C-alpha positions in Angstrom: -23.8 3.5 31.5 -24.4 6.3 29.1 -24.1 9.7 30.8 -26.5 12.6 30.3 -23.8 14.8 28.8 -23.3 12.3 25.9 -27.1 12.1 25.0 -28.1 12.5 21.4 -30.5 15.4 20.6 -33.4 12.8 20.4 -32.4 11.1 23.6 -34.6 11.2 26.7 -34.4 9.8 30.2 -37.3 7.5 29.5 -39.5 6.7 26.5 -42.9 5.3 25.6 -42.4 2.1 23.6 -43.6 3.9 20.4 -41.1 6.7 21.0 -38.3 4.2 21.4 -39.4 2.3 18.2 -39.6 5.6 16.2 -36.0 6.5 17.2 -34.8 3.0 16.6 -36.3 3.1 13.1 -34.8 6.5 12.4 -38.2 8.1 11.9 -38.0 11.0 14.4 -38.8 13.5 11.7 -42.2 11.8 11.4 -42.7 11.3 15.1 -45.5 13.8 15.5 -47.3 12.4 12.5 -47.0 8.8 13.8 -48.1 9.5 17.4 -51.1 11.6 16.1 -52.2 8.7 13.8 -52.0 6.2 16.7 -54.2 8.2 18.9 -54.8 6.4 22.2 -53.0 3.2 21.1 -49.5 2.6 22.4 -48.5 0.2 19.6 -49.2 0.1 15.9 -50.7 -2.8 14.0 -49.1 -4.3 10.9 -51.4 -2.2 8.7 -51.1 1.2 10.3 -47.9 2.4 8.6 -47.3 0.3 5.4 -44.7 2.7 4.2 -42.6 2.0 7.4 -42.7 -1.8 8.0 -39.5 -1.4 10.2 -41.5 0.7 12.7 -44.0 -2.2 13.3 -41.2 -4.7 13.6 -39.1 -2.7 16.1 -42.2 -1.9 18.2 -43.0 -5.7 18.3 -39.5 -6.5 19.3 -39.7 -4.0 22.2 -43.0 -5.4 23.4 -41.8 -8.9 23.0 -38.9 -8.0 25.4 -41.4 -6.4 27.8 -43.8 -9.3 27.9 -40.9 -11.8 28.4 -39.2 -9.9 31.2 -36.1 -9.1 29.2 -36.6 -5.4 29.4 -37.6 -3.5 32.6 -40.5 -1.1 32.3 -42.6 1.2 34.5 -44.9 4.2 34.5 -43.8 7.7 33.7 -40.2 6.8 34.2 -40.6 4.9 37.5 -39.7 1.2 37.1 -42.5 -1.1 38.3 -42.9 -4.7 37.3 -46.7 -4.6 37.0 -48.0 -6.5 34.0 -51.1 -4.3 33.9 -48.9 -1.4 32.8 -48.2 -3.2 29.5 -51.5 -1.8 28.2 -51.3 1.5 30.0 -50.7 4.6 27.8 -48.3 5.8 30.4 -46.0 2.8 30.0 -42.4 3.8 29.8 -38.9 2.4 29.4 -35.8 4.0 30.9 -33.0 5.0 28.6 -30.4 3.0 30.5 -32.5 -0.1 30.5 -33.3 0.2 26.8 -29.6 0.7 26.0 -28.5 -2.3 28.1 -31.2 -4.5 26.5 -30.2 -3.6 23.0 -26.5 -4.1 23.7 -27.2 -7.6 25.0 -29.9 -8.8 22.5 -29.2 -6.7 19.4 -25.5 -5.8 19.5 -25.4 -5.0 15.8 -28.1 -2.3 16.3 -26.7 0.9 17.7 -29.1 3.8 17.1 -27.8 7.3 17.6 -30.2 8.1 20.4 -28.7 5.3 22.6 -25.0 5.1 21.5 -22.5 7.8 20.8 -20.4 8.0 17.6 -17.5 6.1 19.1 -19.6 3.2 20.3 -21.4 3.0 16.9 -18.1 2.6 15.1 -17.1 -0.4 17.2 -17.4 -3.9 16.0 -20.6 -5.5 17.4 -18.6 -8.0 19.4 -16.8 -5.1 21.2 -18.6 -2.9 23.8 -17.4 0.1 25.8 -16.4 -2.2 28.7 -14.1 -4.2 26.5 -12.7 -1.0 25.1 -12.0 0.3 28.6 -10.2 -3.0 29.5 -8.1 -2.8 26.3 -7.2 0.8 27.1 -6.2 -0.1 30.6 -4.1 -3.0 29.3 -2.5 -0.6 26.7 -1.5 1.8 29.5 -0.1 -1.0 31.5 2.0 -2.3 28.6 3.1 1.3 27.9 4.3 1.7 31.5 6.1 -1.7 31.3 7.7 -0.7 28.0 9.0 2.5 29.5 10.5 0.6 32.4 12.1 -1.9 30.0 13.5 0.9 28.0 15.2 2.3 31.1 16.5 -1.1 32.0 17.8 -1.5 28.5 19.6 1.8 28.6 21.2 0.9 31.9 22.3 -2.6 30.6 23.6 -1.1 27.4 25.7 1.4 29.5 27.1 -1.4 31.6 27.8 -3.4 28.4 29.8 -0.6 26.9 31.8 -0.1 30.1 32.6 -3.9 30.3 33.5 -3.9 26.6 36.0 -1.0 27.1 37.5 -2.9 30.1 37.7 -6.1 28.1 39.5 -4.3 25.2 41.9 -2.7 27.6 42.8 -6.0 29.3 43.1 -7.7 25.9 45.5 -5.0 24.7 47.6 -5.5 27.8 47.8 -9.3 27.4 48.6 -9.2 23.6 52.2 -8.6 22.5 52.8 -5.3 20.7 52.2 -5.7 17.0 55.0 -4.5 14.7 54.5 -2.9 11.3 55.4 -4.5 8.0 58.3 -2.1 7.5 59.7 -3.0 10.9 59.3 -6.7 10.3 61.1 -6.4 7.0 64.0 -4.6 8.8 64.3 -7.3 11.4 64.3 -10.1 8.8 67.0 -8.3 6.8 69.1 -8.0 10.0 68.6 -11.7 10.8 69.3 -12.8 7.2 72.5 -10.6 7.1 73.7 -12.1 10.4 73.1 -15.6 9.2 75.0 -14.9 6.0 77.9 -13.4 8.0 78.0 -16.2 10.7 78.1 -18.9 8.0 80.3 -17.0 5.6 84.0 -16.5 5.0 86.3 -13.5 4.6 87.9 -12.7 1.1 91.0 -14.5 2.4 88.9 -17.7 3.1 88.7 -17.3 6.9 85.4 -18.1 8.5 83.7 -15.3 10.4 82.4 -17.7 13.1 82.8 -21.2 14.4 79.2 -22.2 13.4 79.3 -24.5 10.4 75.6 -24.6 9.8 72.2 -23.1 10.5 71.3 -26.0 12.7 74.3 -25.3 14.9 73.3 -21.7 15.3 69.7 -22.9 16.3 71.0 -25.4 18.7 73.3 -22.8 20.4 70.4 -20.3 20.6 68.1 -22.9 22.2 70.8 -24.0 24.6 71.5 -20.5 25.9 68.1 -18.8 25.5 65.4 -21.4 25.5 63.2 -19.5 28.0 62.6 -16.6 25.7 59.5 -16.2 23.5 60.2 -17.5 20.0 63.4 -19.4 20.8 62.2 -22.8 19.6 63.5 -25.0 16.9 60.4 -24.7 14.8 60.1 -20.9 15.1 63.8 -20.3 14.4 63.8 -22.5 11.3 60.7 -20.6 10.0 62.1 -17.2 10.7 65.6 -18.0 9.3 64.0 -19.3 6.1 61.9 -16.2 5.8 64.9 -14.0 6.4 66.9 -15.8 3.7 64.0 -15.3 1.2 64.0 -11.6 2.0 67.7 -11.1 1.4 68.6 -9.6 -2.0 70.7 -11.9 -4.2 74.5 -11.4 -3.9 76.2 -9.1 -6.5 77.4 -10.9 -9.6 
């Protein structure tokens, strides 16, 4: 319902049918002239105002609604369903009833004396009730979004904590990685030991009793098979890599 404090300057609590038609036709600046020309008649004929055919049409639409019971009416602002009033000069239509009738039957018509600026800008299929429902739904979604944001922040915090814990546990389970320089050093040592264990002194005496690389690998597996990396495959691979890393013997 339109409140009094939102009334247009030409709005009234109730109207005579011709007053409503004048406002609907946007002819308020000629209102005094029109009413004076009508005299005691409460509705114009089709020939009374040829320069304003819209005035006759809108007046007929209003009376059509009155005659068919679509629009409540009364006398001097008091609603009374007395058909004899339809020819009474004191016949009136309340503002709220006229506004409701126009919203229902002519939703594309939103004259300023019945609807405020906001309502007039709305699509005809949307009324103020629909807007209020949409606003309520928007507030509900806004509140839900705020709650979801808080839940997301909490879950994100928990996720970061779990990720740190996971990284810490992973670091504990993984063997310490060695750098490239340290790996080269170890391979040089392994290669030098292999060369020594399988080599001879200048006098032709062998430095060890191992006659081949396979013998060394077999002895390592026999004595240290429980250690990480002490497997035939790994030892062959590491020994081969160590040999490749060794510099060539001096000429």
